[in-house]
LOBA-461190 format. One record per residue (C-alpha): residue number from 1; residue in one letter; z, x, y. Coordinates in steps of 0.02 Angstrom, whole numbers. Layout:
<pts>
     k   r        z        x        y
   NUM   A        Z        X        Y
...
</pts>
This chain:
<pts>
     k   r        z        x        y
     1   M     5128      872    -1261
     2   M     5209      951    -1413
     3   N     5311      827    -1514
     4   S     5494      852    -1555
     5   Q     5461      907    -1734
     6   K     5348     1049    -1673
     7   K     5480     1100    -1547
     8   Q     5613     1103    -1682
     9   K     5503     1205    -1800
    10   A     5463     1327    -1660
    11   A     5644     1347    -1614
    12   I     5693     1372    -1796
    13   A     5557     1503    -1814
    14   V     5620     1600    -1664
    15   T     5799     1596    -1723
    16   A     5743     1659    -1893
    17   V     5655     1808    -1812
    18   L     5805     1845    -1703
    19   S     5927     1820    -1848
    20   V     6022     1688    -1750
    21   T     6089     1549    -1860
    22   A     6125     1425    -1721
    23   I     5990     1345    -1617
    24   L     6038     1362    -1435
    25   S     6031     1226    -1305
    26   P     5853     1173    -1260
    27   T     5891     1234    -1085
    28   A     5924     1408    -1151
    29   L     5789     1412    -1283
    30   Y     5640     1296    -1285
    31   A     5458     1281    -1335
    32   V     5311     1230    -1227
    33   E     5129     1193    -1266
    34   D     4995     1300    -1181
    35   N     4811     1271    -1223
    36   Q     4858     1197    -1392
    37   N     4959     1355    -1434
    38   I     5146     1353    -1454
    39   Q     5232     1474    -1337
    40   I     5416     1517    -1354
    41   T     5504     1543    -1188
    42   L     5677     1608    -1149
    43   S     5758     1527     -998
    44   K     5805     1632     -848
    45   Q     5983     1609     -901
    46   M     5944     1715    -1055
    47   E     5862     1861     -966
    48   G     5955     2024     -990
    49   K     6074     1940    -1115
    50   K     6094     1995    -1294
    51   L     6083     1861    -1428
    52   I     6227     1875    -1548
    53   Q     6185     1873    -1732
    54   G     6270     1760    -1857
    55   I     6408     1634    -1823
    56   P     6510     1725    -1691
    57   S     6699     1736    -1681
    58   E     6809     1705    -1530
    59   K     6825     1892    -1503
    60   N     6641     1918    -1464
    61   N     6646     1781    -1332
    62   F     6529     1660    -1420
    63   L     6382     1597    -1320
    64   S     6413     1718    -1179
    65   N     6226     1701    -1153
    66   V     6246     1519    -1099
    67   K     6271     1521     -912
    68   K     6375     1383     -831
    69   I     6317     1302     -672
    70   N     6456     1253     -551
    71   G     6581     1263     -692
    72   Q     6490     1130     -792
    73   T     6397     1135     -958
    74   D     6216     1196     -945
    75   I     6152     1030    -1016
    76   Q     6107      898     -889
    77   I     6243      766     -885
    78   M     6187      587     -906
    79   N     6269      463     -789
    80   S     6420      371     -853
    81   E     6327      207     -877
    82   A     6208      295     -995
    83   A     6353      370    -1089
    84   K     6433      199    -1104
    85   S     6268      133    -1170
    86   L     6265      268    -1302
    87   M     6440      220    -1356
    88   S     6396       36    -1368
    89   N     6354      -56    -1527
    90   S     6167      -51    -1497
    91   N     6075      -12    -1658
    92   N     5923       75    -1579
    93   A     5898      235    -1677
    94   I     5871      397    -1580
    95   T     5699      468    -1616
    96   S     5692      635    -1525
    97   A     5792      795    -1528
    98   G     5812      799    -1340
    99   E     5880      623    -1337
   100   A     6002      663    -1477
   101   E     6065      822    -1393
   102   N     6087      735    -1226
   103   A     6178      594    -1315
   104   I     6301      713    -1397
   105   N     6332      802    -1233
   106   D     6354      643    -1132
   107   I     6475      565    -1256
   108   I     6585      720    -1248
   109   E     6577      716    -1058
   110   Y     6619      530    -1060
   111   Y     6764      560    -1178
   112   G     6838      699    -1073
   113   L     6906      866    -1132
   114   S     7073      953    -1112
   115   N     7179     1086    -1195
   116   E     7245      953    -1312
   117   T     7075      892    -1371
   118   T     7056      920    -1559
   119   E     6904      946    -1668
   120   Q     6947      787    -1763
   121   E     6951      684    -1603
   122   I     6777      740    -1552
   123   N     6709      718    -1728
   124   D     6779      542    -1739
   125   I     6707      487    -1571
   126   L     6535      555    -1617
   127   I     6536      466    -1786
   128   K     6592      304    -1704
   129   S     6465      316    -1562
   130   L     6312      383    -1651
   131   V     6325      359    -1840
   132   D     6419      194    -1852
   133   T     6299      117    -1725
   134   G     6144      176    -1819
   135   K     6082      296    -1685
   136   L     6090      450    -1796
   137   E     6092      469    -1984
   138   N     6230      597    -1972
   139   V     6323      710    -1850
   140   S     6463      834    -1880
   141   I     6549      986    -1805
   142   M     6502     1150    -1888
   143   F     6601     1266    -1775
   144   Y     6742     1232    -1651
   145   S     6823     1367    -1546
   146   K     6941     1360    -1398
   147   V     6892     1522    -1314
   148   L     7008     1497    -1167
   149   D     7142     1368    -1132
   150   A     7142     1297     -958
   151   T     7281     1358     -844
   152   E     7339     1308     -672
   153   N     7218     1435     -599
   154   D     7067     1432     -715
   155   R     6964     1313     -817
   156   G     6962     1326    -1006
   157   V     6813     1361    -1118
   158   L     6772     1264    -1276
   159   N     6625     1313    -1388
   160   I     6557     1192    -1517
   161   I     6411     1194    -1639
   162   F     6354     1020    -1689
   163   Q     6240      974    -1833
   164   Y     6146      811    -1820
   165   K     6011      724    -1919
   166   L     5881      602    -1856
   167   Y     5827      470    -1979
   168   G     5694      540    -2097
   169   Q     5705      718    -2026
   170   H     5793      882    -2065
   171   S     5966      923    -2000
   172   V     5971     1022    -1838
   173   Q     6110     1127    -1763
   174   I     6143     1134    -1576
   175   S     6272     1236    -1483
   176   Y     6365     1195    -1323
   177   S     6491     1281    -1213
   178   F     6603     1159    -1121
   179   S     6728     1192     -984
   180   T     6893     1101     -978
   181   P     6978     1063     -811
   182   R     7115     1178     -752
   183   L     7294     1115     -764
   184   P     7368     1031     -610
   185   K     7505     1116     -513
   186   V     7656     1026     -442
   187   G     7594      886     -329
   188   E     7416      896     -396
   189   V     7327      765     -502
   190   A     7209      798     -646
   191   I     7050      695     -640
   192   N     7059      633     -818
   193   S     7059      471     -917
   194   T     7248      458     -910
   195   N     7260      460     -720
   196   F     7093      375     -688
   197   P     7053      266     -840
   198   D     6897      185     -766
   199   V     6756      306     -802
   200   L     6652      252     -651
   201   F     6797      264     -529
   202   R     6839      433     -606
   203   K     6662      488     -567
   204   V     6682      429     -386
   205   V     6842      531     -371
   206   K     6756      685     -443
   207   D     6602      669     -334
   208   R     6686      626     -169
   209   Y     6860      700     -168
   210   D     6860      848     -289
   211   T     6780      962     -160
   212   D     6803     1123     -260
   213   K     6743     1039     -420
   214   D     6885     1106     -528
   215   G     6930      939     -608
   216   V     7096      930     -513
   217   L     7143      850     -348
   218   S     7243      978     -251
   219   V     7379      927     -129
   220   D     7261      966       14
   221   E     7121      862      -64
   222   I     7240      717      -93
   223   N     7304      721       86
   224   K     7126      711      152
   225   I     7088      550       58
   226   E     7106      418      193
   227   E     6965      302      140
   228   V     6906      232      -26
   229   N     6749      128      -11
   230   I     6665       68     -170
   231   F     6571      -73      -84
   232   Q     6401       10     -105
   233   S     6288      -57     -242
   234   S     6288      114     -327
   235   N     6469       84     -375
   236   Q     6440      -78     -467
   237   G     6529      -82     -633
   238   I     6696      -12     -575
   239   K     6826     -122     -658
   240   G     6988      -33     -615
   241   L     7062       73     -475
   242   K     7206      144     -574
   243   G     7244      314     -496
   244   I     7232      253     -318
   245   E     7422      261     -312
   246   Y     7407      451     -296
   247   F     7317      433     -128
   248   H     7472      429      -19
   249   Q     7376      449      145
   250   L     7253      310      107
   251   R     7216      208      264
   252   S     7065      104      213
   253   L     7020       26       46
   254   N     6862      -76       21
   255   C     6820     -137     -155
   256   E     6720     -291     -105
   257   F     6595     -352     -236
   258   S     6669     -238     -368
   259   E     6722     -295     -541
   260   V     6904     -251     -508
   261   K     7023     -386     -571
   262   E     7191     -306     -532
   263   L     7247     -201     -385
   264   D     7411     -107     -365
   265   I     7432      -37     -189
   266   S     7621      -30     -192
   267   K     7618      161     -171
   268   N     7492      158      -28
   269   S     7617      126      110
   270   N     7502      194      246
   271   L     7364       71      209
   272   Y     7290        3      371
   273   Q     7138      -95      311
   274   L     7115     -185      145
   275   N     6961     -280       87
   276   F     6948     -346      -91
   277   S     6838     -496      -50
   278   N     6715     -564     -178
   279   T     6813     -496     -325
   280   K     6904     -577     -471
   281   I     7075     -524     -408
   282   K     7197     -670     -422
   283   T     7360     -595     -360
   284   I     7407     -460     -234
   285   D     7572     -383     -181
   286   I     7566     -310       -5
   287   S     7754     -307       24
   288   N     7755     -115       33
   289   N     7605     -107      150
   290   T     7700     -130      312
   291   E     7565      -39      414
   292   L     7430     -162      363
   293   F     7323     -211      512
   294   M     7176     -301      431
   295   L     7170     -399      268
   296   K     7010     -474      198
   297   C     7023     -568       35
   298   Y     6892     -704       57
   299   S     6795     -779      -89
   300   T     6925     -735     -220
   301   D     7041     -836     -332
   302   I     7194     -786     -232
   303   S     7313     -935     -223
   304   K     7464     -857     -137
   305   L     7490     -732        3
   306   D     7662     -666       51
   307   L     7640     -594      226
   308   S     7824     -584      270
   309   K     7828     -392      261
   310   N     7671     -364      364
   311   P     7724     -380      547
   312   R     7578     -273      610
   313   L     7445     -384      532
   314   S     7316     -429      664
   315   I     7164     -492      567
   316   L     7172     -605      415
   317   N     7019     -675      328
   318   C     7067     -779      176
   319   R     6928     -908      183
   320   N     6857     -983       25
   321   T     7012     -953      -80
   322   K     7135    -1062     -175
   323   I     7276    -1035      -51
   324   N     7367    -1198      -15
   325   K     7511    -1132       90
   326   L     7511     -998      224
   327   N     7669     -941      312
   328   I     7627     -827      459
   329   E     7790     -848      553
   330   N     7829     -661      544
   331   N     7653     -607      593
   332   Q     7670     -618      781
   333   N     7534     -486      808
   334   L     7404     -594      723
   335   T     7251     -616      834
   336   K     7118     -682      715
   337   L     7142     -803      571
   338   Y     7001     -864      460
   339   C     7060     -989      331
   340   S     6913    -1108      313
   341   D     6872    -1182      143
   342   T     7047    -1160       75
   343   E     7171    -1286        5
   344   I     7294    -1271      150
   345   E     7366    -1443      193
   346   G     7477    -1392      338
   347   L     7475    -1244      456
   348   D     7598    -1187      589
   349   V     7532    -1056      712
   350   S     7650    -1100      854
   351   N     7739     -933      835
   352   N     7576     -834      841
   353   T     7552     -832     1029
   354   R     7427     -687     1024
   355   L     7308     -785      915
   356   N     7138     -794      999
   357   T     7030     -848      852
   358   L     7071     -987      729
   359   S     6944    -1050      603
   360   C     7000    -1180      476
   361   Q     6850    -1293      446
   362   N     6831    -1385      281
   363   T     7016    -1369      250
   364   P     7119    -1522      199
   365   L     7240    -1513      345
   366   A     7359    -1659      360
   367   W     7442    -1573      508
   368   L     7419    -1422      622
   369   N     7547    -1354      744
   370   I     7473    -1244      880
   371   G     7615    -1261     1002
   372   T     7557    -1199     1171
   373   N     7429    -1060     1154
   374   N     7338    -1000     1310
   375   Q     7237     -872     1211
   376   L     7135     -999     1112
   377   R     6976    -1074     1183
   378   D     6867    -1209     1107
   379   I     6732    -1084     1062
   380   D     6855     -990      951
   381   F     6954    -1141      892
   382   K     6867    -1226      747
   383   I     6943    -1366      645
   384   S     6869    -1513      552
   385   D     6926    -1692      540
   386   S     7016    -1711      375
   387   N     6970    -1836      242
   388   L     7102    -1827      108
   389   T     7134    -1916      -54
   390   I     7316    -1950      -95
   391   Q     7402    -2023     -246
   392   V     7536    -2145     -194
   393   P     7693    -2170     -298
   394   G     7725    -2352     -253
   395   E     7726    -2478     -113
   396   T     7790    -2348       11
   397   F     7796    -2159       24
   398   D     7882    -2026      129
   399   I     7748    -1927      218
   400   T     7866    -1778      244
   401   K     7881    -1760       56
   402   L     7694    -1778       33
   403   Y     7660    -1647      168
   404   P     7810    -1533      198
   405   G     7818    -1470      377
   406   I     7731    -1620      454
   407   D     7815    -1696      608
   408   P     7805    -1888      597
   409   S     7837    -1902      785
   410   K     7666    -1824      815
   411   I     7577    -1955      708
   412   T     7487    -2103      785
   413   V     7431    -2224      650
   414   L     7267    -2306      694
   415   N     7220    -2410      542
   416   G     7267    -2456      365
   417   A     7457    -2439      363
   418   Q     7619    -2439      462
   419   L     7735    -2293      499
   420   H     7923    -2316      517
   421   G     8011    -2149      535
   422   N     7951    -2047      388
   423   I     7897    -2197      284
   424   I     7720    -2262      272
   425   S     7701    -2440      208
   426   N     7587    -2592      208
   427   Y     7438    -2501      136
   428   K     7321    -2547       -5
   429   I     7240    -2445     -140
   430   G     7061    -2415      -87
   431   T     7090    -2447      100
   432   P     7091    -2288      208
   433   I     7242    -2243      314
   434   E     7186    -2166      479
   435   Y     7296    -2070      601
   436   E     7288    -1939      738
   437   Y     7401    -1788      741
   438   D     7455    -1702      902
   439   C     7422    -1517      868
   440   G     7478    -1449     1036
   441   S     7368    -1369     1170
   442   T     7251    -1223     1197
   443   L     7176    -1151     1356
   444   D     7055    -1297     1355
   445   G     7187    -1432     1342
   446   P     7273    -1543     1212
   447   K     7207    -1544     1034
   448   K     7208    -1687      910
   449   L     7174    -1683      725
   450   K     7097    -1840      651
   451   V     7155    -1873      474
   452   T     7099    -2003      348
   453   L     7207    -2031      195
   454   N     7124    -2120       50
   455   P     7260    -2194      -61
   456   E     7219    -2201     -244
   457   K     7320    -2239     -397
   458   G     7437    -2101     -446
   459   D     7422    -2007     -607
   460   S     7519    -2063     -758
   461   M     7574    -1955     -902
   462   I     7624    -1997    -1078
   463   E     7665    -1879    -1220
   464   I     7739    -1893    -1393
   465   A     7896    -1787    -1401
   466   G     7944    -1687    -1552
   467   K     7872    -1695    -1727
   468   L     7840    -1852    -1829
   469   D     7831    -1765    -1998
   470   M     7952    -1852    -2116
   471   E     7991    -1889    -2297
   472   Y     7950    -2063    -2360
   473   S     8091    -2184    -2323
   474   G     8002    -2350    -2329
   475   K     8029    -2368    -2142
   476   P     7892    -2357    -2009
   477   V     7875    -2204    -1897
   478   K     7962    -2216    -1729
   479   P     7883    -2100    -1600
   480   I     7988    -2039    -1453
   481   I     7892    -2050    -1290
   482   N     7903    -1956    -1126
   483   K     7808    -2037     -983
   484   S     7792    -2043     -796
   485   G     7694    -2146     -672
   486   S     7642    -2317     -733
   487   E     7764    -2447     -796
   488   G     7628    -2525     -903
   489   E     7632    -2568    -1087
   490   I     7634    -2430    -1218
   491   T     7525    -2451    -1372
   492   Y     7483    -2337    -1518
   493   T     7326    -2299    -1617
   494   Y     7338    -2226    -1792
   495   E     7215    -2144    -1909
   496   I     7237    -2100    -2093
   497   L     7155    -1956    -2185
   498   K     7059    -2013    -2338
   499   G     6979    -1866    -2424
   500   N     6898    -1771    -2281
   501   T     6873    -1924    -2172
   502   W     6985    -2000    -2039
   503   E     6989    -2189    -2040
   504   V     7071    -2311    -1921
   505   F     7238    -2368    -1989
   506   H     7294    -2543    -1945
   507   G     7479    -2567    -1927
   508   I     7620    -2439    -1924
   509   P     7621    -2306    -2060
   510   T     7759    -2316    -2190
   511   D     7677    -2246    -2347
   512   A     7657    -2062    -2387
   513   G     7498    -1985    -2316
   514   T     7425    -1886    -2171
   515   Y     7401    -1979    -2007
   516   T     7363    -1956    -1823
   517   I     7445    -2050    -1682
   518   Q     7392    -2070    -1501
   519   A     7493    -2161    -1370
   520   H     7413    -2259    -1229
   521   L     7501    -2304    -1067
   522   A     7421    -2449     -975
   523   G     7402    -2433     -787
   524   D     7492    -2538     -658
   525   D     7463    -2577     -474
   526   F     7497    -2400     -412
   527   C     7469    -2285     -560
   528   G     7324    -2263     -677
   529   E     7323    -2269     -865
   530   A     7352    -2119     -976
   531   D     7329    -2062    -1154
   532   S     7431    -1937    -1250
   533   E     7357    -1798    -1352
   534   K     7324    -1845    -1532
   535   M     7464    -1786    -1644
   536   Q     7444    -1760    -1831
   537   F     7591    -1794    -1944
   538   T     7628    -1812    -2128
   539   I     7739    -1933    -2223
   540   S     7777    -1835    -2380
   541   Q     7826    -1898    -2553
   542   A     8014    -1925    -2566
   543   T     8120    -1853    -2705
   544   N     8196    -2002    -2794
   545   S     8375    -2009    -2856
   546   W     8497    -2129    -2939
   547   K     8611    -2222    -2822
   548   E     8696    -2293    -2978
   549   R     8660    -2206    -3142
   550   P     8603    -2312    -3290
   551   V     8742    -2388    -3398
   552   I     8747    -2517    -3540
   553   N     8892    -2590    -3636
   554   G     8874    -2610    -3824
   555   W     8907    -2775    -3913
   556   I     8957    -2844    -4081
   557   Y     8823    -2889    -4202
   558   G     8774    -3068    -4178
   559   E     8833    -3080    -3999
   560   Q     8718    -3095    -3848
   561   A     8644    -2925    -3800
   562   N     8705    -2841    -3641
   563   T     8580    -2792    -3504
   564   P     8574    -2611    -3440
   565   K     8615    -2583    -3258
   566   A     8548    -2448    -3138
   567   T     8501    -2430    -2955
   568   A     8371    -2303    -2894
   569   K     8347    -2248    -2714
   570   F     8167    -2306    -2728
   571   G     8080    -2419    -2852
   572   D     8127    -2537    -2995
   573   T     8201    -2482    -3160
   574   V     8120    -2530    -3325
   575   Y     8213    -2514    -3494
   576   S     8155    -2480    -3670
   577   Y     8251    -2454    -3833
   578   S     8248    -2346    -3988
   579   A     8357    -2308    -4139
   580   S     8322    -2124    -4107
   581   K     8346    -2027    -3947
   582   D     8176    -1950    -3970
   583   G     8094    -2120    -3990
   584   P     7981    -2207    -4009
   585   Y     8044    -2332    -3880
   586   T     7995    -2515    -3869
   587   Y     8038    -2654    -3751
   588   K     8116    -2757    -3893
   589   V     8304    -2774    -3874
   590   P     8388    -2719    -4037
   591   T     8496    -2841    -4139
   592   D     8550    -2744    -4291
   593   A     8716    -2655    -4294
   594   G     8708    -2469    -4267
   595   T     8684    -2333    -4135
   596   W     8544    -2364    -4013
   597   Y     8468    -2280    -3859
   598   A     8409    -2360    -3698
   599   K     8286    -2267    -3585
   600   A     8290    -2309    -3399
   601   I     8127    -2268    -3308
   602   V     8072    -2278    -3126
   603   A     7885    -2243    -3118
   604   E     7821    -2110    -2996
   605   T     7712    -2167    -2850
   606   G     7630    -2081    -2703
   607   N     7785    -2122    -2602
   608   Y     7921    -2056    -2718
   609   T     7950    -1959    -2878
   610   G     7994    -2043    -3043
   611   L     8162    -2052    -3132
   612   E     8210    -2057    -3315
   613   D     8377    -2065    -3403
   614   I     8431    -2102    -3583
   615   I     8595    -2186    -3625
   616   R     8673    -2219    -3795
   617   F     8756    -2382    -3847
   618   T     8818    -2463    -4007
   619   I     8798    -2635    -4088
   620   T     8959    -2651    -4187
   621   P     8952    -2730    -4362
   622   K     9030    -2902    -4379
   623   S     9211    -2909    -4446
   624   I     9233    -3013    -4610
   625   E     9413    -3063    -4575
   626   N     9364    -3235    -4510
   627   I     9230    -3268    -4641
   628   K     9275    -3417    -4749
   629   I     9189    -3444    -4917
   630   P     9236    -3604    -5013
   631   E     9282    -3600    -5195
   632   L     9131    -3614    -5310
   633   K     9165    -3724    -5463
   634   N     8990    -3762    -5523
   635   D     8807    -3735    -5487
   636   K     8804    -3882    -5370
   637   D     8935    -3798    -5260
   638   V     8822    -3644    -5250
   639   E     8677    -3749    -5192
   640   N     8784    -3831    -5059
   641   L     8872    -3669    -5007
   642   I     8925    -3665    -4824
   643   I     8996    -3504    -4751
   644   K     9095    -3513    -4589
   645   D     9143    -3384    -4461
   646   G     9303    -3468    -4406
   647   E     9244    -3641    -4363
   648   K     9063    -3584    -4336
   649   E     8944    -3621    -4476
   650   L     8835    -3474    -4524
   651   K     8659    -3514    -4575
   652   K     8531    -3405    -4659
   653   E     8390    -3361    -4544
</pts>
């Protein structure tokens, strides 16, 4: 077979001869190999058509030679999964012209076109899908023309010339003529990404319900849509059914085994049958679906069903779900109920007198009220003995609070406890409580439910409330605790961060640092132990301050020196002295008369900041008024000179 490069060269050669600057779609112009010779062939679509020279304008109806088939582009459309694959982040480079041209076409089809589509939008999506992912070296739009805008009666026409480049090859131009869907009239719905965002569901709508293939659902087409079934394996991958709200006459919806996670059927008031089993749907609102006759939601994560607005419901299959309560009091037309493998603990079907099938095996029923039902037979009535684990709050418990709706008068205790009114007592942890429950009667006679309750210690909970982050105060942390269950002792475990390593901290943190705390609640006779989550907290360095600022009183020369006084919020104060405010300071207390400076210092630590203050004081010179010097008469008096300060004898140091 001729390789893609030969095909491209052949096509380029033909266009050169015909003076056509744009290479047409391979469907319109292509090359084939015949006995090792290259033969250029025009498609049947081209016969009798005149090729237009040069880059045409809108006036000459560009690419009039490209015939549309069923209103679609003449290039084969890849399925949506393939288009999605092309738009993925796969880095597999495209190696052939045909693959590249199909890729461009399919991405545009996947994107969807309308009157509002711009050249920049298309260029951006091609760059993102083909260039950014490494599939093509380059792609761009060389020519963009809206020949006709879509109207309510006709499709639009959009002509585009693309230029693309495979890695290591020359650039190639390719032309397409796309049709855009006509505009919807009043009451009609355009089949586009706005109304039907899921591309695969949009394809289903186009293929099944757009009978005239004009891209719009007419009022007549909408009114004929009574069933949507995407159960078949060919519809795998559908993730959303947005747009289904337009199907006002919808009677049956089946999306079993689909990837749908949400379902809004509030506008489908005529819905008669609904099946979303084996999906990931977790919630459903059927309050507006008053005509609903059959509901199947088995093998889902549904945990609640409100059936109060569905009086016509006849068949309900909710087995293998997380439903733990089921109120069917208003569903008096119910004939078949399948609720096996659920979490339902109590079920009242006494008001459902038409019920002829009840299946609730492997369901933790503590009670079942059938009433008197002459429609049920043993073959259609399937329940299992219940073996339940319960957490008891203390030495006794009220069974009506444990299982709301249960009737204690229908309980016959067989082993393991005593029943007085609503209260069960005299049981032990680990010893089963066995009782029979009178369910009522069916056509085959009275029915009993055997129940075994296995008491185990109740759960306890402990948590540290609030934050423990604080500034250093010298006091230990005091966690505030919320707890329930056990009345056991509460203890704490601490860790301290040293570098990048957590180490066990013994004691209660007081110093600045980063710590973790975990509270432990010991179990008691009826409740188990519990641990809180670890909480990290920081004791940060405190900002120190003077509670009493430094002061010192001066003194007279020769008197005993006064001691400075100061009180800091944290730490001890140390004093030093200098004859100059700027120092140097020493710890020696001055004695000479003069002006002096005392510096009060509290050293900084990891727990608090330091303090420093300088105060001035004076040592006053001694007064000479009281100095007595005796009269000196001779040298001997000088040698024996005694000078007194009042009565105090002064001696030379």
